[in-house]
C-alpha positions in Angstrom: 0.0 0.0 0.0 2.9 2.3 0.7 4.2 1.9 -2.9 0.8 2.8 -4.3 0.5 6.0 -2.3 4.1 7.0 -3.0 3.5 6.5 -6.7 -0.1 7.5 -7.0 -0.1 8.9 -10.6 1.6 5.8 -11.9 -0.7 3.5 -9.9 -3.8 5.2 -11.3 -2.5 4.9 -14.9 -1.7 1.2 -14.4 -5.0 0.5 -12.8 -6.8 2.4 -15.5 -5.0 0.5 -18.2 -5.9 -2.8 -16.5 -9.6 -1.8 -16.4 -9.5 -0.9 -20.1 -7.9 -4.2 -20.9 -10.4 -6.2 -18.9 -13.3 -4.3 -20.5 -12.1 -4.8 -24.0 -10.4 -8.3 -23.9 -12.4 -10.1 -21.2 -15.8 -8.5 -21.4 -15.7 -7.8 -25.2 -16.7 -4.1 -24.7 -20.1 -5.2 -23.7 -20.4 -3.1 -20.6 -19.0 0.4 -20.4 -18.5 0.7 -16.7 -14.9 -0.4 -16.6 -14.2 1.5 -19.7 -15.4 4.8 -18.1 -13.5 4.1 -14.8 -10.4 3.0 -16.6 -10.4 6.1 -18.9 -11.0 8.3 -15.9 -8.1 6.7 -13.9 -5.7 7.1 -16.8 -6.7 10.8 -17.3 -6.5 11.5 -13.5 -3.1 9.9 -13.3 -1.9 12.0 -16.2 -3.3 15.1 -14.6 -1.5 14.3 -11.4 1.8 13.6 -13.3 1.7 17.1 -14.8 0.7 18.7 -11.5 -2.8 19.8 -12.5 -4.4 17.8 -9.7 -2.7 17.4 -6.3 -1.0 14.1 -5.6 -3.2 12.8 -2.8 -5.6 9.9 -2.3 -8.6 12.2 -1.7 -8.0 14.2 -4.9 -7.4 10.9 -6.8 -10.7 9.5 -5.7 -12.5 12.7 -6.4 -10.9 13.2 -9.8 -11.7 9.6 -10.9 -15.3 10.0 -9.7 -15.8 13.3 -11.6 -14.0 12.1 -14.7 -16.0 8.9 -14.7 -19.3 10.8 -14.6 -18.2 13.2 -17.3 -16.9 10.5 -19.6 -20.1 8.5 -19.1 -22.3 11.6 -19.9 -20.3 12.5 -23.0 -19.6 9.0 -24.4 -22.7 6.9 -23.5 -24.8 7.7 -26.5 -22.0 7.3 -29.1 -20.8 4.1 -27.6 -24.3 2.7 -27.3 -25.1 3.5 -30.9 -21.8 1.9 -32.0 -22.7 -1.2 -30.0 -26.0 -1.4 -31.8 -24.5 -1.3 -35.3 -23.4 -4.9 -35.4 -23.3 -6.7 -38.7 -25.1 -10.0 -38.5 -23.7 -12.6 -40.8 -24.4 -16.3 -41.0 -21.7 -18.3 -39.4 -20.1 -20.9 -41.6 -19.4 -24.3 -40.1 -17.5 -27.4 -41.1 -20.6 -29.4 -40.3 -22.6 -27.7 -43.1 -22.4 -30.0 -46.1 -21.9 -33.2 -44.2 -23.9 -36.0 -45.7 -25.3 -39.2 -44.1 -28.2 -41.7 -44.5 -31.1 -41.3 -42.1 -31.8 -44.1 -39.7 -35.3 -42.7 -38.8 -37.8 -40.5 -40.6 -37.6 -36.7 -40.1 -40.3 -34.1 -40.4 -41.5 -31.0 -38.7 -43.0 -33.1 -35.9 -40.4 -35.9 -35.8 -37.0 -34.9 -34.7 -34.9 -38.0 -34.2 -31.4 -38.0 -32.7 -28.3 -38.6 -34.9 -25.0 -39.4 -33.2 -22.0 -37.7 -34.9 -18.5 -37.2 -33.5 -19.6 -38.3 -30.0 -22.5 -35.8 -29.9 -26.2 -36.5 -30.1 -27.7 -34.1 -32.6 -31.5 -33.5 -33.0 -32.4 -33.6 -36.7 -35.0 -31.2 -38.1 -36.2 -30.6 -41.6 -38.9 -28.5 -43.4 -39.7 -31.5 -45.6 -40.7 -35.0 -44.7 -37.8 -37.4 -45.1 -38.1 -41.1 -44.8 -35.6 -43.5 -43.2 -32.8 -44.5 -45.6 -32.7 -41.1 -47.4 -29.4 -39.5 -48.1 -29.4 -36.1 -46.5 -27.1 -33.1 -46.2 -26.7 -30.8 -43.3 -27.7 -27.3 -44.4 -27.6 -25.5 -41.1 -26.4 -26.0 -37.5 -28.0 -24.7 -34.3 -27.2 -25.6 -30.7 -27.5 -29.4 -30.6 -29.4 -29.5 -33.9 -28.7 -30.4 -37.5 -31.0 -28.9 -40.1 -31.1 -31.3 -43.0 -32.6 -31.7 -46.4 -32.5 -34.5 -49.0 -29.3 -34.5 -51.0 -29.6 -34.2 -54.7 -26.9 -36.2 -56.4 
């Protein structure tokens, strides 16, 4: 604790950078709380380094609190709109295109299980497929193969 108080500006900058890294790398920039606190800590540490803010624990806490509130008020809307502009694209998968012969009939109401690579997959299809039909996986969801008859 003594090192932190003796090197308060540097400690604030390091803590702020750690918060920013955690927000971006671990949380994937999904919450902005650590981003605002980290940004405020880095700026407060910089202000203390250049002598704009006194080098004391009380001024550090006050500066980080005020800068966090200011950065949240200024950056909330732009960051929230940036977060909403996510491009949705269909994920490709190695399982799409896999072909096999059905052991059981598949339809909208019948969803048998097919074991592949040690995992039990529920089969679903928009069309009725009888047992013995050669099918191809056209889509994959969690625990589910979406199949259709394969045209040779």
